[in-house]
RORO-200865 format. One line per field, with one value per atom (N, C-alpha, C, O): atom name; x, y, z negated; residue number from 1. Coordinates in steps of 0.02 Angstrom, whole numbers. Each point is the difference from the previous one (the first is absolute). Layout:
<recs>
site (CA;...)
x (X;...)
y (Y;...)
z (Z;...)
pos (NUM;...)
</recs>
This chain:
<recs>
site (N;CA;C;O;N;CA;C;O;N;CA;C;O;N;CA;C;O;N;CA;C;O;N;CA;C;O;N;CA;C;O;N;CA;C;O;N;CA;C;O;N;CA;C;O;N;CA;C;O;N;CA;C;O;N;CA;C;O;N;CA;C;O;N;CA;C;O;N;CA;C;O;N;CA;C;O;N;CA;C;O;N;CA;C;O;N;CA;C;O;N;CA;C;O;N;CA;C;O;N;CA;C;O;N;CA;C;O;N;CA;C;O;N;CA;C;O;N;CA;C;O;N;CA;C;O;N;CA;C;O;N;CA;C;O;N;CA;C;O;N;CA;C;O;N;CA;C;O;N;CA;C;O;N;CA;C;O;N;CA;C;O;N;CA;C;O;N;CA;C;O;N;CA;C;O;N;CA;C;O;N;CA;C;O;N;CA;C;O;N;CA;C;O;N;CA;C;O;N;CA;C;O;N;CA;C;O;N;CA;C;O;N;CA;C;O;N;CA;C;O;N;CA;C;O;N;CA;C;O;N;CA;C;O;N;CA;C;O;N;CA;C;O;N;CA;C;O;N;CA;C;O;N;CA;C;O;N;CA;C;O;N;CA;C;O;N;CA;C;O;N;CA;C;O;N;CA;C;O;N;CA;C;O;N;CA;C;O;N;CA;C;O;N;CA;C;O;N;CA;C;O;N;CA;C;O;N;CA;C;O;N;CA;C;O;N;CA;C;O;N;CA;C;O;N;CA;C;O;N;CA;C;O;N;CA;C;O;N;CA;C;O;N;CA;C;O;N;CA;C;O;N;CA;C;O;N;CA;C;O;N;CA;C;O;N;CA;C;O;N;CA;C;O;N;CA;C;O;N;CA;C;O;N;CA;C;O;N;CA;C;O;N;CA;C;O;N;CA;C;O;N;CA;C;O;N;CA;C;O;N;CA;C;O;N;CA;C;O;N;CA;C;O;N;CA;C;O;N;CA;C;O;N;CA;C;O;N;CA;C;O;N;CA;C;O;N;CA;C;O;N;CA;C;O;N;CA;C;O;N;CA;C;O;N;CA;C;O;N;CA;C;O;N;CA;C;O;N;CA;C;O;N;CA;C;O;N;CA;C;O;N;CA;C;O;N;CA;C;O;N;CA;C;O;N;CA;C;O;N;CA;C;O;N;CA;C;O;N;CA;C;O;N;CA;C;O;N;CA;C;O;N;CA;C;O;N;CA;C;O;N;CA;C;O;N;CA;C;O;N;CA;C;O;N;CA;C;O;N;CA;C;O;N;CA;C;O;N;CA;C;O;N;CA;C;O;N;CA;C;O;N;CA;C;O;N;CA;C;O;N;CA;C;O;N;CA;C;O;N;CA;C;O;N;CA;C;O;N;CA;C;O;N;CA;C;O;N;CA;C;O;N;CA;C;O;N;CA;C;O;N;CA;C;O;N;CA;C;O;N;CA;C;O;N;CA;C;O;N;CA;C;O;N;CA;C;O;N;CA;C;O;N;CA;C;O;N;CA;C;O;N;CA;C;O;N;CA;C;O;N;CA;C;O;N;CA;C;O;N;CA;C;O;N;CA;C;O;N;CA;C;O;N;CA;C;O;N;CA;C;O;N;CA;C;O;N;CA;C;O;N;CA;C;O;N;CA;C;O;N;CA;C;O;N;CA;C;O;N;CA;C;O;N;CA;C;O;N;CA;C;O;N;CA;C;O)
x (11631;-51;32;55;-89;25;-45;-61;91;-38;13;57;-110;8;-23;-49;85;-19;-39;20;-75;-42;33;44;-65;28;-10;43;-99;-14;52;23;-4;51;67;36;-19;64;3;51;-104;-1;4;34;-69;3;71;25;7;69;48;44;-52;42;-10;48;-111;-15;34;28;-31;33;76;32;-4;73;21;50;-88;16;-7;44;-97;-11;56;25;-4;53;69;43;-33;63;4;53;-109;-1;11;37;-67;9;62;13;25;64;-5;49;-107;-7;-4;-16;31;-6;46;59;-86;39;-22;-60;107;-17;-35;27;-88;-38;-12;-19;30;-14;63;36;-22;59;-21;7;-33;-19;20;35;-56;22;-52;0;-45;-51;28;52;-89;20;1;44;-93;-2;61;27;-6;59;61;41;-34;57;-4;51;-112;-9;19;32;-51;19;76;27;8;73;28;48;-77;23;-10;43;-99;-12;54;24;-5;52;67;38;-25;63;2;55;-112;1;-25;-2;-17;-25;57;53;-65;50;7;-47;105;12;24;28;-38;25;74;21;17;72;33;-33;98;39;31;27;-29;32;75;37;-14;70;48;47;-58;47;-4;51;-109;-7;42;35;-36;40;74;40;-21;70;22;56;-99;16;9;45;-89;5;65;34;-17;63;59;47;-48;53;4;55;-113;0;28;25;-27;27;68;28;-3;62;59;38;-30;56;-2;51;-109;-8;12;29;-52;9;74;25;10;72;39;47;-65;34;-5;45;-101;-10;17;-8;32;17;-62;4;-60;-62;-7;11;-29;-11;-73;-46;36;-67;-16;44;-105;-22;-74;-37;16;-71;-22;40;-102;-28;-70;-46;38;-64;-20;38;-99;-23;10;29;-51;6;-19;-6;-4;-22;-69;-48;42;-64;-32;23;-76;-37;-63;-39;29;-60;-17;38;-93;-21;18;-21;61;20;19;13;-12;21;76;26;8;73;34;47;-69;33;-5;50;-111;-8;35;33;-39;32;75;32;-3;73;21;50;-87;17;-4;45;-100;-9;54;29;-16;50;70;40;-25;65;7;53;-106;2;12;40;-77;7;70;31;-6;67;54;47;-55;48;0;54;-112;-5;30;32;-42;27;76;31;0;73;20;48;-84;17;0;44;-93;-7;29;-4;33;32;69;32;-12;66;55;-11;69;59;10;-2;13;13;-62;5;-64;-62;-22;40;-104;-27;-69;-40;25;-66;-23;36;-96;-27;-69;-42;30;-66;-27;32;-92;-32;-67;-34;15;-65;-32;33;-97;-36;-69;-32;11;-66;-50;12;-67;-56;-56;8;-64;-54;-27;-11;2;-31;46;-20;81;45;72;14;31;71;24;-26;74;26;75;37;-17;71;21;-30;80;25;72;40;-25;68;20;-30;82;24;70;43;-32;65;18;-38;96;23;4;46;-97;-2;-39;-11;-12;-34;-71;-29;0;-69;-51;16;-79;-56;-43;-27;21;-40;-72;-28;-1;-66;-52;-43;47;-50;5;-45;100;10;-13;-5;-1;-5;-61;5;-61;-59;8;-36;83;9;51;7;29;54;-25;40;-105;-28;-24;-24;31;-19;52;60;-83;45;53;-16;78;59;5;31;-61;4;71;33;-9;68;-8;-33;63;-3;35;44;-63;30;75;37;-14;71;44;61;-91;40;-16;17;-49;-18;61;-4;61;61;37;46;-63;34;-25;-56;97;-20;-48;8;-59;-48;-70;-13;-33;-69;-50;-60;82;-46;20;43;-77;17;-19;27;-72;-15;-54;1;-48;-53;-67;-51;50;-61;-27;37;-100;-32;-52;-55;73;-48;-59;6;-64;-61;-6;15;-38;-8;-73;-18)
y (5316;33;28;27;-35;24;57;-7;62;58;7;2;1;8;70;27;0;66;-11;-39;72;-8;25;43;-71;19;74;32;-5;72;44;49;-67;38;-5;50;-110;-11;41;32;-34;38;75;36;-14;72;20;52;-93;15;-1;42;-91;-3;62;28;-6;60;61;42;-36;56;-3;51;-111;-8;21;35;-57;17;75;30;0;72;41;47;-65;39;-14;43;-104;-14;42;26;-20;39;74;33;-6;72;15;58;-110;11;11;21;-33;11;-64;1;-57;-65;-4;18;-44;-14;-67;-17;-22;-64;13;36;-64;16;-59;9;-69;-59;-41;-11;-13;-40;-66;-11;-34;-66;-51;18;-78;-53;-15;-55;101;-14;11;31;-58;10;75;23;14;72;36;45;-64;31;-13;45;-106;-17;40;21;-13;39;73;31;-4;69;8;48;-94;2;-5;35;-78;-8;62;18;17;62;51;34;-29;48;-16;46;-110;-19;17;11;-7;11;69;16;25;67;43;4;29;48;58;17;12;57;59;-7;66;60;5;-9;25;7;30;17;-10;30;-55;-49;59;-47;13;-45;104;18;-47;-24;10;-45;-71;-35;15;-66;-5;-51;101;0;1;-34;72;0;-69;-22;-13;-68;-48;-41;47;-43;14;-47;110;18;-31;-26;30;-28;-76;-29;-3;-74;-27;-57;96;-24;31;-15;57;36;-47;11;-62;-46;-38;-4;-22;-38;47;-20;82;49;16;5;4;16;-56;13;-75;-57;1;-22;50;3;69;12;33;68;40;45;-61;35;61;-3;59;62;1;-9;20;6;73;38;-19;68;-2;-45;97;5;73;46;-38;67;-1;-32;66;3;73;43;-28;69;40;54;-81;30;-54;-58;75;-49;-24;39;-102;-27;-38;-55;84;-32;-30;34;-98;-33;-60;-17;-14;-59;-61;-6;-39;-60;-54;12;-73;-58;-3;-21;42;6;-66;-2;-51;-65;-23;-19;20;-22;46;-23;88;48;-8;2;-10;-10;-64;0;-53;-64;5;-22;51;6;46;-17;74;46;-30;11;-47;-35;-50;-4;-34;-49;33;-23;77;35;31;-7;40;30;-54;9;-64;-55;-28;-13;4;-23;51;-18;82;52;-5;5;-16;-8;-66;-2;-51;-67;-2;-31;63;-5;60;1;48;56;-21;-44;77;-15;26;46;-76;23;74;22;17;71;42;57;-86;34;49;22;-5;49;-23;-23;29;-15;61;25;-2;58;-16;-31;52;-6;70;44;-34;65;-7;-52;103;0;68;52;-54;62;-6;-52;105;2;33;54;-88;27;15;-10;34;19;-59;7;-64;-57;-59;-49;52;-57;23;56;-99;12;-52;-56;75;-44;-11;48;-110;-17;-34;-50;76;-28;-24;33;-89;-25;-7;-37;74;-1;-29;18;-63;-31;-6;21;-49;-11;-75;-25;-10;-73;-22;37;-99;-32;25;-8;37;26;-55;-59;80;-47;17;55;-102;14;20;-26;71;26;-55;4;-55;-54;-42;-38;45;-38;43;-28;93;45;-13;7;-26;-13;-63;-9;-34;-63;4;-48;104;2;-1;-8;17;-4;-70;-12;-35;-69;-36;16;-63;-37;-37;-39;51;-32;11;-40;93;12;17;42;-75;13;14;-38;92;17;-51;-37;35;-47;9;-48;111;14;-25;-6;-9;-18;-70;-16;-25;-67;-40;-39;50;-38;29;-32;93;33;-28;-24;29;-20;52;60;-84;45;-27;-51;86;-24;51;-9;63;50;69;8;42;69;19;48;-84;12;51;33;-26;48;-33;35;-99;-35;25;4;14;25;-50;-3;-38;-52;30;49;-79;20;-42;-60;90;-37;-14;-30)
z (117;37;65;-2;58;64;23;3;14;23;75;22;17;72;19;-26;72;26;63;43;-36;59;63;-2;58;65;14;31;-53;11;-33;29;-91;-37;35;7;16;34;64;14;26;62;-13;37;-88;-18;-18;22;-64;-21;60;6;39;60;43;27;-20;38;-31;36;-102;-35;11;14;-19;8;71;8;41;70;12;32;-56;11;-32;31;-92;-32;31;0;26;36;63;16;20;62;-14;37;-90;-13;-42;-15;-3;-34;-75;-31;1;-72;-40;-59;90;-34;-60;4;-59;-61;-26;1;-25;-29;-67;-42;34;-60;-46;-58;83;-42;-6;49;-108;-12;-31;-60;101;-24;54;47;-54;46;53;28;-14;51;70;9;40;70;17;36;-61;14;-28;32;-91;-29;43;11;12;44;65;27;-1;60;-10;43;-101;-16;0;28;-59;-2;71;17;24;69;41;41;-51;37;-15;45;-108;-18;35;17;-6;31;74;26;8;72;20;60;-108;17;27;-31;87;24;-49;-36;36;-44;40;55;-82;33;-16;-57;107;-10;61;49;-53;54;43;-26;91;46;5;20;-39;8;-37;31;-96;-33;29;1;21;31;63;10;31;61;-17;32;-83;-22;-23;15;-52;-23;59;0;49;59;38;21;-14;34;-37;31;-96;-41;7;1;4;4;65;1;54;64;17;53;-97;13;13;47;-88;8;65;35;-17;63;60;50;-56;54;8;57;-112;2;34;39;-52;31;76;35;-9;72;29;59;-102;23;19;42;-72;15;-45;-60;90;-36;-23;40;-105;-29;-13;-21;34;-17;-17;19;-55;-16;8;-7;23;8;-30;27;-83;-35;-1;-24;51;5;-64;1;-55;-67;-49;19;-81;-48;20;-1;20;23;-57;-18;-9;-54;30;33;-46;24;-44;-45;58;-37;41;58;-88;37;-49;-59;83;-40;6;51;-103;3;15;41;-73;9;73;30;-2;69;49;46;-57;46;-1;52;-111;-6;36;36;-46;32;76;35;-11;73;30;52;-83;26;-3;46;-99;-3;56;32;-18;54;68;40;-29;65;7;53;-106;3;8;38;-73;5;72;27;2;69;49;49;-63;43;2;54;-112;-3;33;39;-55;26;76;30;1;73;38;61;-97;35;25;-27;79;29;-47;-39;45;-38;13;57;-110;7;15;20;-28;15;-54;-42;43;-46;-22;41;-106;-27;-39;-43;57;-35;-27;33;-96;-31;-7;-29;56;-4;-36;6;-43;-34;10;-5;19;12;-32;5;-38;-32;47;26;-16;38;-49;-60;86;-45;-42;-60;92;-35;-11;-32;56;-8;8;23;-41;13;51;2;38;51;-12;-8;5;-6;65;20;12;62;-10;-33;62;0;74;38;-20;69;1;-40;87;7;73;44;-32;69;13;32;-58;7;60;48;-52;56;9;54;-106;4;-4;-1;-2;-1;61;4;42;60;-19;-49;87;-16;-7;-44;85;-4;-64;-16;-21;-62;-62;-55;62;-58;-44;-61;89;-40;-43;-48;66;-36;-57;-38;31;-50;-72;-46;36;-67;-17;-56;103;-12;-42;2;-41;-45;40;46;-63;31;75;35;-10;73;19;-31;83;27;75;35;-13;71;43;-23;87;47;7;10;-15;9;-58;8;-65;-59;-27;-57;97;-23;-23;-47;80;-16;-60;-26;4;-56;-66;-5;-47;-67;-28;10;-45;-32;3;32;-65;-3;26;-8;39;26;-25;-43;72;-15;-72;-27;-4;-71;-13;-52;98;-10;-14;-2;-9;-16;-66;-49;47;-61;-23;27;-77;-22;-36;-36;46;-35;-62;0;-53;-63;-13;-50)
pos (1;1;1;1;2;2;2;2;3;3;3;3;4;4;4;4;5;5;5;5;6;6;6;6;7;7;7;7;8;8;8;8;9;9;9;9;10;10;10;10;11;11;11;11;12;12;12;12;13;13;13;13;14;14;14;14;15;15;15;15;16;16;16;16;17;17;17;17;18;18;18;18;19;19;19;19;20;20;20;20;21;21;21;21;22;22;22;22;23;23;23;23;24;24;24;24;25;25;25;25;26;26;26;26;27;27;27;27;28;28;28;28;29;29;29;29;30;30;30;30;31;31;31;31;32;32;32;32;33;33;33;33;34;34;34;34;35;35;35;35;36;36;36;36;37;37;37;37;38;38;38;38;39;39;39;39;40;40;40;40;41;41;41;41;42;42;42;42;43;43;43;43;44;44;44;44;45;45;45;45;46;46;46;46;47;47;47;47;48;48;48;48;49;49;49;49;50;50;50;50;51;51;51;51;52;52;52;52;53;53;53;53;54;54;54;54;55;55;55;55;56;56;56;56;57;57;57;57;58;58;58;58;59;59;59;59;60;60;60;60;61;61;61;61;62;62;62;62;63;63;63;63;64;64;64;64;65;65;65;65;66;66;66;66;67;67;67;67;68;68;68;68;69;69;69;69;70;70;70;70;71;71;71;71;72;72;72;72;73;73;73;73;74;74;74;74;75;75;75;75;76;76;76;76;77;77;77;77;78;78;78;78;79;79;79;79;80;80;80;80;81;81;81;81;82;82;82;82;83;83;83;83;84;84;84;84;85;85;85;85;86;86;86;86;87;87;87;87;88;88;88;88;89;89;89;89;90;90;90;90;91;91;91;91;92;92;92;92;93;93;93;93;94;94;94;94;95;95;95;95;96;96;96;96;97;97;97;97;98;98;98;98;99;99;99;99;100;100;100;100;101;101;101;101;102;102;102;102;103;103;103;103;104;104;104;104;105;105;105;105;106;106;106;106;107;107;107;107;108;108;108;108;109;109;109;109;110;110;110;110;111;111;111;111;112;112;112;112;113;113;113;113;114;114;114;114;115;115;115;115;116;116;116;116;117;117;117;117;118;118;118;118;119;119;119;119;120;120;120;120;121;121;121;121;122;122;122;122;123;123;123;123;124;124;124;124;125;125;125;125;126;126;126;126;127;127;127;127;128;128;128;128;129;129;129;129;130;130;130;130;131;131;131;131;132;132;132;132;133;133;133;133;134;134;134;134;135;135;135;135;136;136;136;136;137;137;137;137;138;138;138;138;139;139;139;139;140;140;140;140;141;141;141;141;142;142;142;142;143;143;143;143;144;144;144;144;145;145;145;145;146;146;146;146;147;147;147;147;148;148;148;148;149;149;149;149;150;150;150;150;151;151;151;151;152;152;152;152;153;153;153;153;154;154;154;154;155;155;155;155;156;156;156;156;157;157;157;157;158;158;158;158;159;159;159;159;160;160;160;160;161;161;161;161;162;162;162;162;163;163;163;163;164;164;164;164;165;165;165;165;166;166;166;166;167;167;167;167;168;168;168;168)
</recs>
């Protein structure tokens, strides 16, 4: 016997799933092999979580420390205080690692790279400052494009600054 769920039920369940994902109360409630069950599991994997940016910044600093030491680059960080916010840890870590790695890669020998974080009322801001070649203002809007490489670095090895955010 095959049981079909009507489109109305499916749309209602999708609407409930979306509403609870947006308000942060989503919980996986069904454990079967349906498309909806797989979607529920997928939502849990991509939901942002509340957490501290401080350990993330420390991890990023640690990950580029060796490469910075090879070039004599001084690393420093400045975080206002414990910054608690809601963010996708995996994507944020990957993007910040890419930016910090590029900062070290393109900074001059003996330069300085600093990561700063500041909490505002509705968002947190992470800045990476280096003494590298920079990104010209006319190219800044394009750095979130997939595999975008600035004109100044076309001859360098790499696939882009790493800020592309894929949609699922």
